[in-house]
C-alpha positions as semicolon CSV with decimal commas, in nm:
position;residue;x (nm);y (nm);z (nm)
1;M;-2,162;-5,542;-4,780
2;T;-2,361;-5,380;-4,508
3;E;-2,172;-5,174;-4,253
4;K;-2,240;-5,269;-3,895
5;T;-2,288;-4,977;-3,657
6;L;-2,109;-5,015;-3,326
7;T;-2,337;-4,901;-3,045
8;F;-2,154;-4,881;-2,713
9;R;-2,478;-4,814;-2,533
10;N;-2,599;-5,160;-2,627
11;A;-2,264;-5,319;-2,554
12;F;-2,259;-5,178;-2,200
13;P;-2,603;-5,191;-2,042
14;P;-2,669;-4,922;-1,781
15;R;-2,601;-4,996;-1,419
16;G;-2,764;-4,820;-1,128
17;R;-2,667;-4,746;-0,770
18;A;-2,821;-5,075;-0,657
19;D;-2,580;-5,267;-0,883
20;W;-2,288;-5,072;-0,743
21;M;-2,403;-5,134;-0,386
22;R;-2,413;-5,509;-0,444
23;L;-2,050;-5,506;-0,553
24;V;-1,949;-5,287;-0,261
25;E;-2,121;-5,511;-0,009
26;R;-1,946;-5,812;-0,159
27;D;-1,605;-5,646;-0,127
28;L;-1,672;-5,523;0,227
29;K;-1,726;-5,884;0,338
30;G;-1,966;-5,794;0,614
31;A;-1,800;-5,470;0,723
32;P;-2,039;-5,173;0,758
33;F;-2,083;-4,943;0,461
34;E;-2,009;-4,647;0,691
35;R;-1,643;-4,746;0,672
36;L;-1,638;-4,586;0,327
37;V;-1,798;-4,261;0,447
38;T;-1,576;-3,977;0,571
39;R;-1,716;-3,710;0,801
40;T;-1,569;-3,358;0,785
41;S;-1,524;-3,128;1,083
42;E;-1,840;-2,948;0,968
43;G;-2,043;-3,269;1,008
44;I;-2,076;-3,333;0,634
45;D;-2,067;-3,698;0,529
46;L;-1,854;-3,751;0,218
47;Q;-1,992;-4,045;0,025
48;P;-1,776;-4,280;-0,186
49;L;-1,996;-4,222;-0,493
50;Y;-2,197;-3,929;-0,628
51;T;-2,435;-3,932;-0,926
52;A;-2,680;-3,697;-1,096
53;E;-2,926;-3,784;-0,820
54;D;-2,706;-3,579;-0,586
55;W;-2,738;-3,257;-0,791
56;P;-2,892;-3,033;-0,525
57;V;-3,060;-2,760;-0,731
58;A;-3,178;-2,932;-1,047
59;G;-3,383;-2,701;-1,267
60;E;-3,255;-2,392;-1,084
61;S;-2,910;-2,359;-1,241
62;V;-2,669;-2,539;-1,466
63;P;-2,290;-2,544;-1,445
64;G;-2,136;-2,244;-1,615
65;S;-2,437;-2,012;-1,586
66;D;-2,462;-1,676;-1,412
67;L;-2,808;-1,755;-1,276
68;P;-2,892;-1,841;-0,915
69;P;-2,752;-1,987;-0,695
70;Y;-2,441;-1,783;-0,793
71;A;-2,194;-2,049;-0,681
72;L;-1,959;-1,978;-0,968
73;A;-1,738;-1,681;-1,048
74;P;-1,868;-1,410;-1,282
75;S;-1,580;-1,475;-1,522
76;P;-1,301;-1,732;-1,558
77;A;-1,095;-1,732;-1,239
78;G;-1,313;-1,450;-1,111
79;A;-1,096;-1,171;-1,248
80;G;-1,141;-1,141;-1,622
81;P;-0,942;-1,270;-1,917
82;E;-0,603;-1,206;-1,757
83;G;-0,691;-1,434;-1,466
84;W;-0,681;-1,388;-1,092
85;R;-0,434;-1,151;-0,933
86;V;-0,113;-1,308;-0,807
87;C;-0,065;-1,146;-0,467
88;Q;0,258;-1,131;-0,269
89;E;0,260;-1,031;0,098
90;Q;0,509;-0,776;0,233
91;A;0,596;-0,744;0,600
92;H;0,975;-0,700;0,618
93;P;1,048;-0,436;0,885
94;N;1,359;-0,303;0,710
95;P;1,233;-0,047;0,454
96;E;1,524;-0,090;0,214
97;Q;1,483;-0,467;0,210
98;A;1,106;-0,434;0,177
99;R;1,151;-0,205;-0,126
100;R;1,385;-0,457;-0,290
101;D;1,139;-0,737;-0,218
102;I;0,856;-0,540;-0,375
103;A;1,064;-0,464;-0,685
104;Q;1,150;-0,832;-0,724
105;D;0,788;-0,936;-0,683
106;V;0,658;-0,693;-0,944
107;A;0,935;-0,785;-1,188
108;G;0,871;-1,154;-1,120
109;G;0,504;-1,148;-1,212
110;A;0,313;-1,041;-0,901
111;T;0,004;-0,841;-0,994
112;A;-0,097;-0,755;-0,637
113;L;0,091;-0,662;-0,318
114;R;-0,044;-0,690;0,034
115;L;0,124;-0,449;0,276
116;Q;0,133;-0,504;0,649
117;L;0,248;-0,175;0,800
118;A;0,396;-0,167;1,147
119;A;0,156;-0,064;1,423
120;A;0,125;0,312;1,463
121;G;0,156;0,341;1,840
122;S;0,226;0,694;1,959
123;E;0,478;0,961;1,855
124;A;0,591;0,974;2,216
125;E;0,674;0,605;2,226
126;Q;1,031;0,486;2,185
127;A;0,945;0,118;2,158
128;D;0,974;-0,102;1,854
129;P;0,647;-0,083;1,658
130;G;0,639;-0,458;1,610
131;P;0,619;-0,670;1,294
132;G;0,537;-0,513;0,961
133;V;0,685;-0,272;0,710
134;W;0,817;0,041;0,882
135;A;0,671;0,324;0,675
136;E;0,561;0,603;0,908
137;T;0,484;0,877;0,655
138;A;0,336;0,905;0,307
139;E;0,682;0,999;0,178
140;A;0,835;0,684;0,326
141;L;0,555;0,470;0,185
142;A;0,595;0,632;-0,158
143;A;0,965;0,545;-0,152
144;L;0,879;0,190;-0,052
145;L;0,646;0,162;-0,354
146;S;0,870;0,349;-0,596
147;D;0,914;0,044;-0,819
148;V;0,540;-0,016;-0,849
149;P;0,407;0,162;-1,161
150;A;0,166;0,439;-1,063
151;D;-0,015;0,445;-1,398
152;V;-0,131;0,181;-1,641
153;P;0,095;0,176;-1,950
154;G;-0,066;0,261;-2,282
155;G;-0,173;-0,008;-2,519
156;S;-0,371;-0,083;-2,830
157;P;-0,665;-0,312;-2,906
158;A;-0,418;-0,565;-3,042
159;D;-0,186;-0,522;-2,742
160;P;-0,401;-0,418;-2,444
161;P;-0,230;-0,264;-2,143
162;A;-0,139;-0,481;-1,850
163;P;-0,363;-0,445;-1,546
164;P;-0,225;-0,219;-1,272
165;V;-0,057;-0,376;-0,973
166;A;-0,321;-0,392;-0,701
167;L;-0,222;-0,263;-0,358
168;L;-0,390;-0,403;-0,051
169;L;-0,353;-0,310;0,313
170;A;-0,379;-0,535;0,618
171;P;-0,439;-0,245;0,854
172;G;-0,584;-0,365;1,182
173;G;-0,764;-0,107;1,393
174;D;-0,592;0,200;1,244
175;F;-0,743;0,138;0,901
176;L;-0,841;0,498;0,820
177;A;-0,492;0,632;0,898
178;Q;-0,330;0,364;0,683
179;A;-0,578;0,420;0,399
180;A;-0,494;0,791;0,399
181;L;-0,122;0,717;0,409
182;L;-0,153;0,488;0,105
183;A;-0,373;0,732;-0,088
184;A;-0,130;1,017;-0,016
185;A;0,171;0,805;-0,111
186;R;0,017;0,711;-0,446
187;G;-0,143;1,046;-0,524
188;W;-0,492;0,899;-0,531
189;G;-0,801;1,112;-0,554
190;H;-0,988;1,285;-0,836
191;E;-0,785;1,160;-1,134
192;H;-0,776;0,834;-1,330
193;P;-0,960;0,627;-1,065
194;A;-1,012;0,336;-1,305
195;A;-0,635;0,292;-1,327
196;W;-0,607;0,197;-0,961
197;A;-0,684;-0,134;-0,799
198;G;-0,664;-0,293;-0,459
199;A;-0,824;-0,268;-0,118
200;Y;-0,791;-0,050;0,189
201;G;-0,869;-0,364;0,386
202;A;-1,074;-0,211;0,667
203;D;-1,225;-0,476;0,895
204;P;-1,290;-0,340;1,246
205;L;-1,447;-0,661;1,373
206;G;-1,170;-0,872;1,225
207;A;-0,911;-0,654;1,401
208;L;-1,106;-0,683;1,726
209;A;-1,123;-1,061;1,689
210;R;-0,750;-1,099;1,619
211;T;-0,608;-0,854;1,874
212;G;-0,888;-0,822;2,129
213;R;-0,882;-0,444;2,107
214;L;-0,940;-0,139;1,891
215;P;-0,762;0,196;1,931
216;G;-1,095;0,362;2,010
217;S;-1,457;0,272;2,058
218;L;-1,669;0,072;1,818
219;E;-1,869;0,386;1,748
220;Q;-1,553;0,560;1,632
221;A;-1,458;0,260;1,418
222;W;-1,797;0,250;1,246
223;N;-1,789;0,625;1,182
224;Q;-1,443;0,600;1,028
225;L;-1,550;0,305;0,815
226;A;-1,853;0,496;0,687
227;H;-1,637;0,793;0,585
228;L;-1,385;0,562;0,415
229;V;-1,657;0,379;0,220
230;S;-1,820;0,704;0,108
231;W;-1,490;0,858;0,003
232;S;-1,361;0,547;-0,173
233;A;-1,686;0,496;-0,365
234;R;-1,652;0,850;-0,498
235;E;-1,275;0,888;-0,544
236;T;-1,132;0,537;-0,588
237;P;-1,426;0,320;-0,695
238;A;-1,202;0,044;-0,829
239;L;-1,069;-0,012;-0,476
240;T;-1,246;-0,193;-0,195
241;A;-1,280;-0,018;0,139
242;L;-1,394;-0,312;0,355
243;V;-1,265;-0,669;0,342
244;A;-1,456;-0,902;0,574
245;S;-1,184;-1,154;0,644
246;A;-1,233;-1,506;0,777
247;A;-0,858;-1,538;0,840
248;P;-0,870;-1,456;1,216
249;Y;-1,127;-1,730;1,269
250;H;-0,951;-1,981;1,043
251;D;-0,617;-1,918;1,215
252;A;-0,784;-1,978;1,553
253;G;-0,911;-2,319;1,437
254;A;-1,258;-2,259;1,291
255;D;-1,405;-2,502;1,040
256;N;-1,518;-2,398;0,693
257;A;-1,884;-2,344;0,784
258;Q;-1,785;-2,127;1,080
259;E;-1,551;-1,920;0,863
260;L;-1,827;-1,851;0,612
261;A;-2,077;-1,767;0,885
262;F;-1,841;-1,533;1,070
263;A;-1,737;-1,353;0,751
264;L;-2,101;-1,316;0,646
265;A;-2,205;-1,195;0,992
266;T;-1,920;-0,943;0,986
267;A;-2,033;-0,810;0,647
268;V;-2,396;-0,784;0,759
269;A;-2,303;-0,604;1,081
270;S;-2,096;-0,359;0,875
271;L;-2,385;-0,306;0,631
272;R;-2,620;-0,219;0,915
273;E;-2,380;0,031;1,067
274;L;-2,302;0,190;0,731
275;E;-2,668;0,224;0,642
276;A;-2,739;0,379;0,983
277;R;-2,478;0,644;0,899
278;G;-2,630;0,736;0,566
279;V;-2,438;0,509;0,328
280;A;-2,662;0,357;0,060
281;L;-2,669;-0,022;0,059
282;E;-2,567;-0,037;-0,309
283;T;-2,267;0,183;-0,229
284;A;-2,171;-0,026;0,072
285;L;-2,202;-0,356;-0,113
286;G;-1,992;-0,220;-0,398
287;Q;-1,714;-0,135;-0,153
288;M;-1,704;-0,473;0,020
289;A;-1,512;-0,794;-0,035
290;V;-1,476;-1,122;0,151
291;E;-1,144;-1,294;0,221
292;L;-1,127;-1,667;0,293
293;A;-0,839;-1,889;0,401
294;L;-0,759;-2,210;0,214
295;D;-0,581;-2,512;0,358
296;D;-0,479;-2,845;0,209
297;E;-0,836;-2,983;0,200
298;L;-0,873;-2,934;-0,174
299;F;-1,241;-3,004;-0,235
300;L;-1,363;-2,828;0,077
301;G;-1,160;-2,524;-0,028
302;I;-1,322;-2,517;-0,373
303;A;-1,667;-2,566;-0,221
304;K;-1,606;-2,290;0,035
305;L;-1,536;-2,029;-0,233
306;R;-1,837;-2,136;-0,436
307;A;-2,060;-2,140;-0,126
308;A;-1,944;-1,788;-0,033
309;R;-2,092;-1,648;-0,355
310;R;-2,423;-1,821;-0,295
311;L;-2,443;-1,687;0,061
312;W;-2,345;-1,336;-0,046
313;A;-2,609;-1,335;-0,320
314;R;-2,871;-1,432;-0,063
315;V;-2,774;-1,136;0,157
316;A;-2,777;-0,900;-0,139
317;E;-3,118;-1,032;-0,239
318;A;-3,247;-0,964;0,114
319;C;-3,114;-0,610;0,075
320;A;-3,330;-0,574;-0,240
321;V;-3,025;-0,542;-0,464
322;A;-3,084;-0,617;-0,832
323;P;-2,946;-0,952;-0,957
324;E;-2,665;-0,785;-1,152
325;G;-2,539;-0,630;-0,827
326;R;-2,520;-0,950;-0,625
327;G;-2,170;-1,053;-0,729
328;L;-1,894;-1,089;-0,474
329;R;-1,536;-0,967;-0,472
330;L;-1,366;-1,274;-0,332
331;F;-1,006;-1,283;-0,208
332;A;-0,824;-1,592;-0,083
333;R;-0,498;-1,664;0,094
334;T;-0,336;-1,989;0,192
335;S;-0,369;-2,104;0,551
336;V;-0,130;-1,999;0,824
337;R;-0,230;-2,273;1,064
338;M;-0,137;-2,556;0,824
339;M;0,223;-2,434;0,783
340;T;0,496;-2,627;0,964
341;R;0,841;-2,527;1,083
342;R;0,968;-2,882;1,052
343;D;1,038;-3,007;0,701
344;P;0,912;-2,677;0,556
345;W;0,959;-2,800;0,200
346;V;0,642;-3,005;0,244
347;N;0,463;-2,670;0,275
348;L;0,521;-2,633;-0,099
349;L;0,274;-2,915;-0,153
350;R;0,026;-2,775;0,098
351;T;0,025;-2,426;-0,049
352;T;0,006;-2,558;-0,406
353;V;-0,304;-2,760;-0,320
354;A;-0,457;-2,456;-0,151
355;G;-0,364;-2,231;-0,444
356;F;-0,519;-2,476;-0,688
357;A;-0,840;-2,468;-0,483
358;G;-0,837;-2,089;-0,499
359;A;-0,794;-2,090;-0,876
360;V;-1,060;-2,353;-0,939
361;G;-1,297;-2,195;-0,689
362;G;-1,271;-1,861;-0,868
363;A;-1,084;-1,630;-0,631
364;E;-1,037;-1,283;-0,775
365;L;-0,711;-1,240;-0,584
366;L;-0,492;-1,512;-0,435
367;S;-0,206;-1,495;-0,185
368;V;0,015;-1,803;-0,157
369;L;0,239;-1,794;0,148
370;P;0,608;-1,884;0,102
371;H;0,688;-2,232;0,225
372;D;0,916;-2,102;0,503
373;A;0,665;-1,850;0,639
374;A;0,637;-2,036;0,971
375;L;1,012;-1,990;1,027
376;G;1,002;-1,611;1,005
377;L;1,050;-1,368;0,722
378;P;1,074;-1,553;0,389
379;D;1,387;-1,534;0,177
380;D;1,417;-1,447;-0,192
381;L;1,395;-1,809;-0,307
382;S;1,082;-1,894;-0,111
383;R;0,906;-1,578;-0,226
384;R;0,996;-1,657;-0,586
385;I;0,865;-2,013;-0,554
386;A;0,538;-1,886;-0,404
387;R;0,490;-1,650;-0,699
388;N;0,582;-1,906;-0,959
389;A;0,346;-2,168;-0,815
390;Q;0,059;-1,936;-0,905
391;L;0,206;-1,838;-1,240
392;I;0,234;-2,205;-1,338
393;L;-0,130;-2,266;-1,241
394;R;-0,234;-1,963;-1,443
395;E;0,000;-1,937;-1,741
396;E;0,093;-2,302;-1,797
397;A;-0,206;-2,491;-1,660
398;Q;-0,434;-2,222;-1,806
399;L;-0,680;-2,249;-1,520
400;H;-0,792;-1,891;-1,574
401;R;-0,938;-1,979;-1,915
402;V;-1,204;-2,213;-1,777
403;L;-1,531;-2,084;-1,637
404;D;-1,613;-2,262;-1,311
405;P;-1,398;-2,576;-1,357
406;A;-1,579;-2,741;-1,066
407;G;-1,921;-2,698;-1,225
408;G;-2,095;-3,025;-1,308
409;S;-1,905;-3,234;-1,053
410;W;-2,185;-3,401;-0,861
411;Y;-1,955;-3,433;-0,561
412;L;-1,855;-3,065;-0,556
413;E;-2,204;-2,941;-0,633
414;R;-2,341;-3,140;-0,340
415;L;-2,055;-3,037;-0,114
416;T;-2,108;-2,671;-0,203
417;D;-2,476;-2,700;-0,123
418;E;-2,426;-2,875;0,211
419;L;-2,150;-2,637;0,320
420;A;-2,358;-2,333;0,227
421;G;-2,654;-2,475;0,419
422;R;-2,452;-2,530;0,736
423;A;-2,289;-2,188;0,711
424;W;-2,628;-2,019;0,660
425;A;-2,776;-2,196;0,962
426;H;-2,479;-2,088;1,174
427;F;-2,509;-1,732;1,042
428;Q;-2,877;-1,729;1,141
429;R;-2,788;-1,842;1,493
430;I;-2,539;-1,557;1,524
431;E;-2,795;-1,307;1,400
432;G;-3,063;-1,447;1,630
433;A;-2,833;-1,405;1,931
434;G;-2,761;-1,039;1,862
435;G;-2,516;-1,036;1,572
436;M;-2,142;-1,057;1,526
437;V;-2,050;-0,777;1,768
438;A;-2,231;-0,948;2,053
439;A;-2,082;-1,287;1,957
440;L;-1,730;-1,145;1,976
441;L;-1,776;-0,949;2,296
442;D;-1,949;-1,224;2,496
443;G;-1,700;-1,492;2,390
444;T;-1,940;-1,696;2,177
445;V;-1,706;-1,695;1,877
446;L;-1,409;-1,816;2,082
447;R;-1,610;-2,089;2,255
448;E;-1,748;-2,222;1,929
449;I;-1,405;-2,225;1,765
450;D;-1,247;-2,390;2,071
451;A;-1,491;-2,680;2,047
452;V;-1,404;-2,741;1,681
453;W;-1,033;-2,695;1,743
454;E;-1,025;-2,955;2,019
455;R;-1,169;-3,215;1,782
456;R;-0,923;-3,116;1,509
457;R;-0,630;-3,118;1,753
458;A;-0,732;-3,465;1,873
459;D;-0,731;-3,596;1,516
460;V;-0,383;-3,455;1,463
461;A;-0,261;-3,586;1,799
462;R;-0,385;-3,936;1,717
463;R;-0,242;-3,909;1,365
464;K;-0,584;-3,962;1,211
465;R;-0,491;-3,647;1,027
466;P;-0,118;-3,696;0,962
467;L;0,120;-3,406;0,903
468;T;0,389;-3,515;0,660
469;G;0,736;-3,432;0,788
470;V;0,603;-3,379;1,141
471;S;0,377;-3,659;1,268
472;A;0,439;-3,879;0,963
473;F;0,780;-3,944;0,804
474;P;0,972;-3,711;1,039
475;D;1,341;-3,649;0,974
476;L;1,539;-3,625;1,298
477;D;1,850;-3,525;1,105
478;E;1,681;-3,223;0,952
479;P;1,915;-2,922;0,988
480;A;1,788;-2,642;1,206
481;D;1,693;-2,313;1,047
482;T;1,982;-2,069;1,092
483;R;1,849;-1,752;0,929
484;P;1,944;-1,436;1,119
485;A;1,686;-1,238;1,309
486;A;1,518;-0,975;1,093
487;P;1,627;-0,617;1,158
488;R;1,359;-0,393;1,300
489;A;1,486;-0,053;1,189
490;R;1,682;0,127;0,921
491;P;2,059;0,083;0,947
492;G;2,196;0,380;1,137
493;R;1,849;0,495;1,242
494;P;1,862;0,732;1,542
495;P;1,668;0,638;1,855
496;G;1,303;0,731;1,876
497;R;1,025;0,760;1,622
498;T;0,973;0,994;1,329
499;V;0,768;1,299;1,427
500;S;0,531;1,505;1,216
501;P;0,670;1,829;1,064
502;P;0,537;2,170;1,178
503;E;0,330;2,213;0,861
504;A;0,121;1,911;0,965
505;A;0,010;2,074;1,290
506;E;-0,289;2,262;1,148
507;P;-0,424;1,969;0,938
508;L;-0,391;1,747;1,245
509;R;-0,580;2,001;1,457
510;R;-0,865;2,010;1,206
511;L;-0,864;1,631;1,194
512;R;-0,897;1,608;1,574
513;E;-1,191;1,847;1,571
514;L;-1,368;1,656;1,298
515;A;-1,302;1,317;1,462
516;A;-1,445;1,443;1,791
517;G;-1,767;1,558;1,624
518;G;-2,044;1,365;1,456
519;G;-2,211;1,432;1,124
520;S;-2,311;1,216;0,833
521;A;-2,065;0,993;0,652
522;T;-1,979;1,217;0,357
523;G;-1,616;1,115;0,344
524;A;-1,502;1,438;0,509
525;L;-1,312;1,252;0,779
526;M;-1,112;1,064;0,515
527;E;-1,047;1,393;0,331
528;A;-0,914;1,549;0,651
529;T;-0,698;1,244;0,728
530;L;-0,564;1,250;0,374
531;A;-0,483;1,621;0,399
532;A;-0,283;1,560;0,717
533;A;-0,102;1,267;0,557
534;R;-0,013;1,483;0,255
535;A;0,125;1,745;0,494
536;G;0,367;1,486;0,634
537;A;0,183;1,365;0,945
538;T;0,306;1,031;1,071
539;L;0,092;0,723;1,099
540;A;0,112;0,753;1,479
541;A;-0,001;1,117;1,471
542;L;-0,291;1,033;1,242
543;G;-0,399;0,757;1,479
544;E;-0,385;0,987;1,781
545;A;-0,589;1,255;1,604
546;L;-0,851;1,005;1,489
547;H;-0,900;0,870;1,841
548;P;-0,943;1,163;2,079
549;A;-1,035;1,096;2,440
550;P;-1,371;0,921;2,418
551;A;-1,683;1,060;2,573
552;A;-1,860;0,881;2,854
553;G;-1,985;0,542;2,740
554;A;-1,754;0,536;2,437
555;A;-1,443;0,380;2,591
556;P;-1,205;0,175;2,374
557;V;-1,347;-0,171;2,316
558;R;-1,172;-0,478;2,456
559;T;-1,237;-0,853;2,439
560;T;-1,043;-1,179;2,453
561;P;-0,836;-1,211;2,134
562;L;-0,859;-1,521;1,921
563;P;-0,543;-1,732;1,942
564;L;-0,316;-1,808;1,647
565;R;-0,294;-2,186;1,637
566;Q;-0,070;-2,422;1,441
567;L;-0,169;-2,780;1,369
568;S;0,190;-2,891;1,420
569;A;0,258;-2,698;1,742
570;D;0,244;-2,991;1,990
571;Y;0,478;-3,207;1,783
572;E;0,719;-2,925;1,707
573;A;0,747;-2,837;2,077
574;L;0,863;-3,196;2,139
575;R;1,106;-3,175;1,849
576;D;1,248;-2,851;1,989
577;A;1,304;-3,020;2,325
578;S;1,471;-3,313;2,148
579;D;1,704;-3,081;1,958
580;A;1,800;-2,914;2,285
581;A;1,871;-3,254;2,441
582;A;2,084;-3,354;2,142
583;A;2,333;-3,081;2,235
584;R;2,369;-3,212;2,590
585;P;2,548;-3,522;2,724
586;G;2,328;-3,823;2,670
587;G;2,176;-3,687;2,353
588;R;1,818;-3,723;2,237
589;P;1,568;-3,940;2,423
590;K;1,563;-4,296;2,288
591;A;1,293;-4,559;2,252
592;F;1,435;-4,904;2,181
593;L;1,217;-5,116;1,949
594;A;1,225;-5,469;2,088
595;A;1,090;-5,647;1,781
596;L;0,966;-6,006;1,792
597;G;0,924;-6,259;1,514
598;S;0,990;-6,248;1,141
599;P;1,009;-5,924;0,940
600;A;0,651;-5,982;0,824
601;D;0,538;-6,028;1,184
602;R;0,719;-5,733;1,340
603;G;0,712;-5,494;1,044
604;P;0,375;-5,316;1,078
605;R;0,395;-5,246;1,451
606;S;0,767;-5,168;1,441
607;E;0,702;-4,905;1,176
608;F;0,408;-4,771;1,375
609;A;0,620;-4,741;1,690
610;R;0,913;-4,590;1,503
611;T;0,708;-4,305;1,356
612;F;0,515;-4,268;1,684
613;F;0,833;-4,186;1,875
614;Q;1,025;-4,009;1,602
615;A;0,735;-3,764;1,566
616;G;0,834;-3,643;1,913
617;G;1,209;-3,639;1,846
618;F;1,296;-3,980;1,995
619;E;1,567;-4,188;1,839
620;T;1,451;-4,545;1,777
621;P;1,731;-4,802;1,783
622;G;1,613;-5,164;1,781
623;A;1,691;-5,533;1,770
624;T;1,652;-5,735;1,451
625;G;1,382;-5,952;1,601
626;G;1,348;-6,327;1,618
627;S;1,275;-6,551;1,911
628;D;1,606;-6,511;2,101
629;L;1,475;-6,300;2,387
630;P;1,808;-6,272;2,579
631;A;1,968;-6,139;2,258
632;V;1,696;-5,873;2,230
633;A;1,756;-5,772;2,592
634;A;2,132;-5,756;2,534
635;A;2,079;-5,534;2,231
636;F;1,866;-5,307;2,445
637;R;2,146;-5,277;2,704
638;R;2,396;-5,178;2,434
639;S;2,163;-4,915;2,285
640;G;2,185;-4,676;2,578
641;A;1,809;-4,634;2,578
642;L;1,603;-4,618;2,896
643;L;1,267;-4,690;2,730
644;A;1,175;-5,013;2,548
645;V;0,880;-5,080;2,316
646;I;0,782;-5,439;2,236
647;C;0,671;-5,475;1,872
648;G;0,535;-5,784;1,698
649;S;0,229;-5,973;1,587
650;D;-0,057;-6,081;1,811
651;A;0,075;-6,436;1,804
652;A;0,423;-6,321;1,908
653;Y;0,273;-6,123;2,194
654;E;0,077;-6,425;2,314
655;A;0,389;-6,638;2,316
656;Q;0,669;-6,403;2,423
657;A;0,559;-6,059;2,552
658;A;0,523;-6,169;2,915
659;A;0,866;-6,333;2,904
660;L;1,048;-6,045;2,732
661;A;0,932;-5,764;2,963
662;P;1,123;-5,877;3,275
663;L;1,438;-5,937;3,067
664;L;1,420;-5,580;2,941
665;K;1,369;-5,450;3,295
666;A;1,669;-5,651;3,411
667;A;1,872;-5,499;3,126
668;G;1,801;-5,149;3,256
669;A;1,468;-5,045;3,102
670;R;1,301;-4,784;3,322
671;R;0,980;-4,817;3,123
672;V;0,850;-5,098;2,897
673;L;0,565;-5,037;2,654
674;L;0,387;-5,260;2,405
675;A;0,269;-5,147;2,060
676;G;-0,096;-5,246;2,027
677;Q;-0,421;-5,274;2,219
678;P;-0,378;-5,500;2,526
679;G;-0,725;-5,654;2,529
680;R;-0,788;-5,931;2,779
681;R;-0,415;-5,987;2,842
682;E;-0,359;-5,645;2,999
683;P;-0,356;-5,759;3,365
684;E;-0,113;-6,042;3,289
685;W;0,120;-5,823;3,086
686;R;0,123;-5,546;3,343
687;A;0,205;-5,801;3,609
688;A;0,497;-5,918;3,391
689;G;0,642;-5,566;3,376
690;I;0,476;-5,396;3,078
691;D;0,399;-5,042;3,197
692;G;0,175;-4,915;2,916
693;F;0,051;-4,946;2,561
694;I;0,062;-4,733;2,247
695;H;-0,190;-4,777;1,968
696;R;-0,381;-4,591;1,700
697;D;-0,605;-4,417;1,954
698;S;-0,313;-4,285;2,158
699;D;-0,260;-3,911;2,184
700;V;0,098;-3,901;2,059
701;P;0,215;-3,561;2,197
702;A;0,043;-3,621;2,532
703;T;0,191;-3,971;2,562
704;L;0,543;-3,861;2,476
705;S;0,526;-3,554;2,700
706;H;0,417;-3,778;2,988
707;L;0,704;-4,020;2,922
708;L;0,959;-3,741;2,914
709;R;0,840;-3,615;3,253
710;L;0,882;-3,955;3,417
711;P;1,204;-3,987;3,618
712;G;1,469;-4,192;3,447
713;V;1,313;-4,213;3,101
714;A;1,501;-3,931;2,927
715;P;1,876;-3,882;2,983
């Protein structure tokens, strides 16, 4: 008996794109193919099908390689066999609570901590320093970090030591003072540098973009950065001095291509200034990292991280850096602008999607914001969930054991290529117009972001981009957040600020003299700042010494700060107003749904109108429908509403809309709307008493705000 070989290739003949297109055209039934194409805010068309024909760099690289175009991470998850670093952010202003939070995070699996220290201000000031951890001296910061191991525990080849907990700063304009405070608190310098990890986080242009100001001139900022880079490369080479962050631009509303271009332009501007001050390009590149923000657009997030490596490698190549030195330290954090105050539990889904993108895209370090971050300081539970979301992705899903999981996806390879191309073109425009400094100071960055933001805001306002729990499926009965306001100072703290001890006077004097002078970037300025910090100088005193009165032409730099924008802000403002009305006589504003016809007829538009108004905090009582128009009007009168919305099918509108509107007006409706486009019947319906129309192209927050301002609509 002869065995018969089953050949699936013969059983299933190959089909090409033309075969697929014939089936698509049949199913579209005359509708345009473009209906299946989605356009991103960057102008990239996302096709419904990708094949090997879409592979953009065939013959140049293959998935999983470390050859050009460098889109993938240098190792699984970008950080070695243990995976990416799980970063937790710390900003609680009460030092004791911040120390407990840090201890919990380290014990709970965090392998990196990002510290936002309170603004330095001046020793003479009595005002609150603002948000951030209140650690004014190296001693106070050391106490804050007392539960973070200072050294790497011993191990054996069979049981290697755990990696050290990385410490990162988010310093703003006083980056050198904060770097010295951290180095003094941890005893860094000259011994066991390989055992330390983290980033000093200096980003003068990022601080200027976010706040619109620096404590001194740009010349002073560049000089300080050069000294920090030189010192760190020598004394703490495992740390990163400069982190070119795209977060200020993302939080202001930039799209992914803009973020990449602005981060790249920031890095290149910093490279030029460092080289001009005597820092070798190889040294500067080795002390730089890029930080990107990730939102709930999964595939664009993955492509953005992969595109960042390609763009960075191109810059390094232009700097004549050898191929082995073209890798990128890449940090990621989940988006601030996507977080909502309403229904914050949905943020768990948003941050998990963003965290997954960071893991698949190969971030070396990843910060996942707690789901209640938009409400204020997170609590213990939300911080634990944020940590564990990453630990599940790493330890249970084992994402860190796969090299470039996105490699070989024709869709993601093409998306990476197109995103990188748009970002590079934007970067070239910035460079051609004078560079990132000029773009910030003349308002180009803000104008470009504003244009993108307006399109994004319009999509959210028209619910083309729905926000679950806010513009879609809102819950009017959601309990308000009742967490107490965060304390700003230590319990029992005396008025005023901590002042530097007498023994810090001489180190501070030497620091002022050195800061006022010039000289090459040898790291001496960082050494002097560190010496003053070790002598007990406060963060405020260090900042004052580092920024003496500027010479003529070197005044502190100022520009318009980039705004911090939330996608949900317009809706949540309406919900806040509704909550305030609920506590007053008359209660929340109401929109009565005057439904016509059978459930099948009235269902789609009734549901549309219900979510339309509930997204703005309106209650939506309604009649059961049918053809008894006087009964619908009577139900409206009993509801206590002042606004009525007619909902039904096109056929029901043709037959009954003109007759129902005057009955509703007679029953007390101050305003009658109809759900749907009016078309040719608009003049007739308006004459019958219908005052307006809501439909899929309506700007929901603008429409509801207008209605609430009309006399007699809201109680």
